[in-house]
C-alpha positions as CSV (number, residue, x, y, z in Angstrom):
1,M,36.2,-23.4,1.8
2,L,37.1,-22.3,-1.4
3,N,37.0,-24.1,-4.7
4,G,38.2,-22.1,-7.9
5,T,36.9,-19.2,-8.0
6,V,33.7,-18.9,-5.7
7,P,33.8,-19.8,-2.0
8,T,31.9,-22.8,-1.5
9,L,29.8,-23.4,1.4
10,K,27.9,-25.9,2.9
11,S,25.3,-26.3,5.7
12,G,26.7,-25.6,8.9
13,D,29.7,-23.7,7.4
14,R,30.5,-20.1,9.9
15,L,30.9,-16.7,8.3
16,S,31.4,-14.6,11.6
17,H,28.4,-15.4,13.5
18,F,26.6,-16.6,10.6
19,E,25.9,-19.8,10.2
20,V,25.0,-21.5,6.6
21,L,21.9,-23.4,6.0
22,Q,21.6,-23.5,2.0
23,K,22.3,-22.3,-1.1
24,L,19.3,-20.0,-2.3
25,G,20.9,-18.4,-5.7
26,E,23.7,-17.5,-7.9
27,G,24.7,-14.4,-9.8
28,G,27.6,-12.3,-11.4
29,M,28.8,-11.0,-8.2
30,G,28.7,-14.5,-6.1
31,V,26.1,-16.8,-4.2
32,V,23.6,-16.3,-2.1
33,Y,23.0,-18.2,1.1
34,Q,20.1,-18.4,4.0
35,A,21.8,-18.4,7.2
36,R,21.1,-18.2,10.6
37,D,22.4,-15.2,12.9
38,V,23.7,-17.2,16.2
39,N,23.6,-14.0,18.0
40,L,20.3,-12.7,17.0
41,D,18.7,-16.3,16.8
42,R,17.3,-14.7,13.1
43,L,17.5,-15.7,9.3
44,V,19.5,-13.4,7.2
45,A,20.4,-14.0,3.4
46,L,24.0,-13.9,3.1
47,K,25.8,-12.4,-0.5
48,V,29.2,-13.7,-0.7
49,L,31.3,-12.1,-3.0
50,S,33.1,-14.7,-5.0
51,E,36.8,-14.4,-5.0
52,Q,37.3,-13.3,-8.5
53,A,34.8,-10.3,-7.6
54,A,36.3,-9.6,-4.1
55,S,39.8,-9.6,-5.8
56,D,38.7,-7.1,-8.4
57,P,38.6,-3.3,-6.5
58,A,35.7,-2.2,-8.9
59,R,33.4,-5.3,-8.1
60,R,34.3,-4.9,-4.4
61,A,33.7,-0.9,-4.2
62,R,30.1,-1.9,-5.8
63,L,29.6,-4.3,-2.7
64,I,30.7,-2.1,-0.5
65,Q,28.4,0.7,-2.2
66,E,25.4,-2.1,-2.3
67,A,25.9,-2.1,1.5
68,K,26.1,1.7,2.1
69,S,23.5,2.5,-0.1
70,A,21.0,0.2,1.0
71,S,21.6,0.7,4.7
72,A,20.6,4.3,4.8
73,L,17.2,2.9,3.7
74,N,14.2,1.8,5.7
75,H,11.4,1.0,4.6
76,P,8.7,-1.9,4.2
77,H,9.4,-2.3,0.4
78,I,13.1,-2.2,0.6
79,V,15.4,-4.9,1.2
80,T,16.9,-4.2,4.8
81,I,20.8,-4.2,4.8
82,H,22.4,-5.9,8.1
83,E,26.0,-5.6,8.0
84,I,28.8,-5.9,5.2
85,D,32.1,-7.8,6.9
86,T,34.8,-10.0,5.6
87,A,35.7,-13.7,7.5
88,G,39.2,-14.9,6.2
89,D,39.2,-14.0,2.4
90,V,35.5,-14.4,1.7
91,T,33.6,-10.8,1.8
92,F,29.8,-10.9,2.2
93,I,27.0,-8.9,2.8
94,A,24.5,-10.0,5.6
95,M,20.7,-8.6,4.7
96,E,17.0,-9.5,5.4
97,H,16.0,-12.6,4.7
98,I,12.7,-13.0,2.6
99,D,10.8,-16.0,2.5
100,G,9.9,-15.7,-1.1
101,R,10.9,-15.8,-4.6
102,P,12.2,-13.0,-7.2
103,L,9.3,-11.3,-9.4
104,D,11.0,-12.7,-12.4
105,Q,10.2,-16.0,-11.4
106,L,6.7,-14.9,-10.9
107,I,5.7,-13.7,-14.3
108,P,3.9,-16.4,-16.3
109,Q,4.1,-16.9,-20.2
110,R,1.3,-14.4,-20.6
111,G,1.3,-12.2,-17.6
112,M,-0.1,-11.7,-14.2
113,R,-3.6,-10.8,-13.7
114,F,-3.8,-6.8,-13.5
115,P,-5.2,-6.6,-10.0
116,E,-1.9,-8.4,-8.5
117,V,0.2,-6.0,-11.0
118,L,-1.3,-3.1,-9.4
119,K,-0.8,-4.6,-5.8
120,L,2.8,-5.2,-6.3
121,G,3.1,-1.8,-8.8
122,V,2.5,0.0,-5.8
123,Q,4.7,-1.6,-3.3
124,I,7.7,-1.3,-6.1
125,A,6.9,2.0,-6.8
126,H,6.6,3.4,-2.7
127,G,10.1,1.5,-2.7
128,L,11.8,3.5,-5.2
129,A,10.1,6.7,-4.0
130,A,11.8,6.0,-0.7
131,A,15.3,5.5,-2.6
132,H,14.6,9.1,-4.5
133,A,14.1,10.9,-1.0
134,A,16.9,9.5,0.2
135,G,19.1,11.0,-3.3
136,L,19.7,7.8,-4.4
137,I,18.7,6.2,-8.4
138,H,18.6,2.5,-8.4
139,R,19.6,2.2,-12.4
140,D,19.1,-1.1,-12.4
141,V,15.4,-1.8,-11.8
142,K,14.5,-5.2,-13.1
143,P,12.1,-8.1,-11.9
144,A,15.4,-10.5,-10.5
145,N,16.1,-6.9,-8.2
146,I,12.7,-7.8,-6.4
147,M,11.8,-9.9,-4.1
148,V,8.0,-10.9,-3.3
149,S,7.5,-12.7,0.0
150,E,4.9,-15.3,0.1
151,N,2.2,-13.2,1.7
152,G,2.6,-10.8,-1.7
153,V,4.9,-8.2,0.0
154,A,7.1,-6.7,-2.6
155,K,10.7,-5.3,-1.9
156,V,13.5,-3.9,-4.0
157,L,17.2,-5.1,-3.4
158,D,20.5,-4.8,-5.5
159,F,21.6,-1.2,-4.8
160,G,25.3,-2.0,-6.2
161,L,24.8,0.1,-9.2
162,A,22.8,2.8,-7.0
163,K,24.6,6.2,-7.0
164,P,23.9,9.9,-5.6
165,S,21.4,11.7,-7.8
166,A,23.9,14.7,-8.8
167,A,26.5,12.3,-9.6
168,A,24.2,9.5,-11.3
169,T,25.4,8.9,-14.9
170,A,25.0,5.7,-17.0
171,A,28.6,5.6,-18.1
172,T,30.0,4.3,-14.6
173,A,27.6,1.6,-14.3
174,T,28.6,-1.9,-15.2
175,L,26.7,-4.2,-17.5
176,T,24.3,-7.0,-16.5
177,F,22.8,-9.1,-19.2
178,A,18.7,-10.0,-18.9
179,Q,18.6,-13.6,-20.7
180,P,18.1,-14.5,-23.6
181,I,20.6,-11.7,-24.6
182,T,24.1,-12.4,-25.4
183,K,26.8,-10.5,-24.1
184,E,28.7,-9.2,-26.7
185,G,31.2,-7.0,-24.4
186,A,31.3,-4.8,-21.8
187,V,28.5,-2.1,-21.9
188,T,26.3,0.0,-19.2
189,G,23.0,-1.2,-17.1
190,T,20.9,-4.4,-17.9
191,A,20.0,-3.6,-21.3
192,A,16.7,-5.1,-21.4
193,Y,15.4,-2.6,-18.7
194,M,17.4,0.7,-19.5
195,S,16.1,4.2,-19.7
196,P,17.0,5.8,-23.5
197,E,18.7,8.3,-21.8
198,Q,20.8,5.3,-19.7
199,A,20.9,3.3,-22.8
200,E,22.7,6.5,-24.7
201,A,24.9,7.4,-21.8
202,K,23.4,10.2,-20.5
203,V,23.1,12.1,-17.0
204,L,20.2,10.3,-15.0
205,D,18.1,10.9,-12.8
206,R,14.8,9.5,-10.7
207,R,12.8,9.2,-14.1
208,S,15.3,6.6,-15.2
209,D,14.0,4.7,-12.4
210,I,10.7,5.3,-13.4
211,F,11.1,4.3,-17.7
212,S,12.5,0.7,-16.2
213,L,9.7,0.3,-13.9
214,G,7.5,0.7,-16.7
215,I,9.4,-2.1,-18.7
216,V,8.4,-4.3,-15.5
217,L,5.1,-3.3,-15.7
218,Y,4.4,-4.1,-18.9
219,E,6.3,-7.2,-18.9
220,M,4.1,-8.2,-15.5
221,L,1.1,-7.3,-17.4
222,S,2.0,-9.4,-21.0
223,G,4.8,-12.0,-19.9
224,R,7.1,-10.1,-22.4
225,R,9.3,-6.8,-22.8
226,P,8.4,-4.2,-24.7
227,F,11.8,-4.0,-26.2
228,E,13.7,-6.9,-27.7
229,G,16.4,-7.6,-29.8
230,D,19.0,-10.3,-30.4
231,S,21.9,-8.5,-28.8
232,A,22.6,-5.8,-25.7
233,A,23.1,-3.7,-28.5
234,S,20.0,-4.0,-30.7
235,T,17.9,-4.0,-27.2
236,M,19.0,-0.7,-26.5
237,A,18.4,0.4,-30.2
238,A,15.0,-0.4,-29.6
239,I,14.8,1.3,-26.2
240,I,15.9,4.5,-27.8
241,R,14.2,3.9,-30.9
242,D,10.6,2.0,-31.1
243,E,7.5,2.4,-29.5
244,P,6.2,-0.5,-27.6
245,K,3.0,-2.2,-29.0
246,P,-0.1,-1.7,-27.3
247,L,-0.5,-4.0,-24.3
248,R,-4.0,-4.8,-25.6
249,Q,-2.1,-6.7,-28.2
250,A,-0.6,-9.0,-25.5
251,A,-3.0,-8.9,-22.4
252,E,-6.6,-10.6,-22.8
253,S,-8.2,-7.5,-20.8
254,I,-6.8,-4.5,-18.8
255,P,-8.1,-1.3,-17.4
256,A,-7.4,1.2,-20.1
257,E,-6.2,3.9,-17.8
258,L,-3.4,1.3,-16.1
259,E,-2.0,1.0,-19.8
260,R,-2.1,4.9,-20.4
261,I,-0.1,4.7,-17.1
262,V,2.5,2.1,-18.5
263,L,3.0,3.7,-21.5
264,R,3.2,7.3,-19.7
265,C,6.0,5.5,-17.9
266,L,7.6,4.3,-20.9
267,K,8.0,8.0,-22.9
268,K,11.2,8.6,-24.6
269,D,11.2,11.7,-23.1
270,P,11.5,12.2,-19.4
271,S,9.8,15.2,-19.1
272,R,6.7,13.3,-20.1
273,R,6.8,10.7,-17.5
274,F,5.7,10.5,-14.2
275,Q,8.0,13.0,-12.5
276,H,8.0,11.2,-9.3
277,A,8.2,7.7,-8.3
278,D,5.2,8.7,-5.3
279,D,2.8,10.2,-8.3
280,L,2.8,6.8,-10.2
281,A,2.4,4.7,-6.8
282,V,-0.8,7.2,-6.2
283,A,-2.2,6.5,-9.6
284,L,-1.8,3.1,-9.0
285,A,-3.2,2.8,-5.9
286,E,-6.4,4.8,-7.6
287,L,-6.4,2.1,-9.7
288,K,-6.5,-0.5,-7.6
289,E,-9.4,1.2,-5.0
290,E,-11.4,0.9,-8.5
291,S,-10.2,-2.5,-9.3
292,D,-11.4,-3.6,-5.7
293,S,-14.6,-2.1,-5.9
294,N,-15.4,-3.6,-9.5
295,T,-15.8,-0.1,-11.2
296,L,-13.1,-0.6,-13.6
297,A,-13.7,-0.2,-17.2
298,A,-11.5,-3.0,-19.3
299,I,-10.2,-2.7,-22.9
300,P,-10.7,-6.1,-25.2
301,A,-7.6,-7.8,-26.6
302,V,-7.2,-6.6,-30.3
303,Q,-8.5,-9.6,-32.5
304,P,-6.5,-11.2,-35.4
305,A,-7.4,-9.0,-38.5
306,A,-9.1,-12.3,-40.0
307,R,-11.6,-12.4,-36.9
308,R,-11.8,-8.3,-36.7
309,R,-13.2,-9.0,-40.7
310,W,-15.8,-11.3,-40.0
311,P,-18.0,-9.2,-38.1
312,A,-17.7,-6.3,-40.8
313,A,-18.7,-8.6,-43.7
314,A,-21.4,-9.9,-42.0
315,A,-22.7,-6.2,-41.1
316,A,-22.1,-5.3,-44.6
317,L,-24.3,-8.2,-46.2
318,L,-27.1,-7.5,-43.5
319,L,-26.9,-4.1,-44.8
320,L,-27.5,-5.0,-48.4
321,L,-30.3,-7.4,-47.5
322,V,-31.9,-4.6,-46.1
323,A,-31.3,-2.0,-49.1
324,A,-32.4,-5.0,-51.5
325,G,-35.9,-5.6,-49.5
326,A,-36.4,-1.7,-49.0
327,A,-35.9,-1.5,-52.9
328,W,-38.2,-4.3,-53.5
329,Q,-40.9,-2.8,-51.5
330,W,-40.8,0.5,-52.9
331,S,-40.9,-0.5,-56.1
332,R,-44.1,-2.7,-55.4
333,T,-45.7,0.6,-53.8
334,R,-44.9,2.5,-57.1
335,Q,-46.7,-0.1,-59.3
336,P,-50.3,1.4,-60.6
337,R,-53.0,-0.6,-59.3
338,A,-55.9,-1.4,-61.4
339,K,-59.1,-0.2,-61.1
340,P,-62.0,-2.4,-59.8
341,R,-65.0,-3.1,-61.8
342,V,-68.4,-4.1,-61.3
343,V,-69.0,-7.9,-62.4
344,Q,-73.0,-9.5,-62.4
345,V,-72.8,-13.1,-60.6
346,T,-76.4,-13.9,-61.2
347,N,-79.3,-13.4,-63.1
348,F,-81.7,-15.0,-61.6
349,A,-85.2,-13.5,-60.9
350,G,-85.9,-14.8,-57.2
351,I,-83.9,-14.3,-54.1
352,E,-80.4,-14.8,-54.0
353,S,-78.3,-14.8,-50.7
354,Y,-75.7,-15.6,-48.7
355,P,-72.8,-15.5,-50.7
356,A,-69.3,-17.2,-50.1
357,F,-66.1,-16.9,-51.9
358,S,-63.8,-19.9,-52.8
359,P,-60.5,-19.6,-51.0
360,D,-58.5,-19.1,-54.4
361,G,-61.2,-15.9,-55.1
362,R,-62.1,-17.7,-58.5
363,Q,-66.0,-18.9,-57.4
364,V,-69.0,-17.9,-55.4
365,A,-71.6,-20.1,-53.9
366,Y,-74.8,-18.5,-53.1
367,A,-78.3,-19.7,-51.8
368,G,-81.1,-18.9,-54.8
369,G,-84.5,-19.6,-55.5
370,D,-88.1,-18.1,-56.0
371,G,-89.4,-18.9,-52.2
372,P,-88.2,-18.7,-48.6
373,V,-84.5,-19.7,-47.6
374,Q,-85.4,-23.0,-46.3
375,G,-86.8,-23.9,-50.2
376,S,-83.7,-22.3,-52.0
377,D,-81.1,-24.1,-53.5
378,I,-76.7,-24.1,-53.6
379,Y,-75.6,-22.5,-56.9
380,V,-71.9,-22.4,-57.6
381,A,-70.5,-19.6,-60.2
382,L,-67.5,-19.4,-61.5
383,L,-66.5,-15.6,-61.7
384,G,-64.5,-15.5,-65.1
385,D,-67.7,-17.2,-66.5
386,A,-70.1,-14.4,-65.0
């Protein structure tokens, strides 16, 4: 059953009353398998501790801590722990099986649609609120620790770093790395999703999880993390020092209020964040209601500088043309008009009638003669010659 330091299980192998069906994934602590509880005839997920981890008292204690922490929680948005056991040399946790995928596998390169972010965000916040209400701080909130079922239900898992609130300190955590960060040594937490106080090894409370969830929401919306670096150390330095870029620079169109909520979660000062995960859940739920009723105001993505300058240049040119036209019209009205003068056009002694001017105004045609109109002749006179 053992191959090197990791237990190798194949379909049909048994661990206690669990029959292994297939491998689901692998991580630093060990391997996760899909299995069937033969006693209750239900599917479960088995987290099998590697031999190396099982022989390490600290790692084994972490697995036991995860089982104890999560088993005390009964919530629709937290993965249920059934039991922890040892079969031979293999230590494992049996937990609720979720027909779905981790959130980190669902976030596209350019982010998710904001209605889906609102739907999942409300659920994740409710799950964390339940943990906080039980006196637990997760301390490792990240997309890889959030499962999303095929019908869109989010569940928080992996409470291996969870600690009671009164005793929670970042200094006692164990580091895991989020790709593509390169491991440089043993530091605490998951670097890309730490809160500033966690990166500085300060005492933590529930607001640290809220900051981490803010990072998750930012990544869900934009497809990228708000704080990045080439290493764990540089990433933590960015979390402590830098402000996140506006979401509208990365997301095509998101509600202005949603951006404000996410950025509030990411405040450096814990007192300026949401103080309770329930409050965050309510804020997201209210936005979801507006989204469902199509009453949300969206903000467009910030355009590149070159595209922003073109409308401004066009407006300036239009304004210049209008000003030039107004100046020309004003100059015409200021010019003095010539005084009209009376000019005699004909000098016949008889009757002259029915004058008609040429289109250019330089000639005039008229009927003239000594008798009635029917005996008149037609004459044309140049006005300049009159």
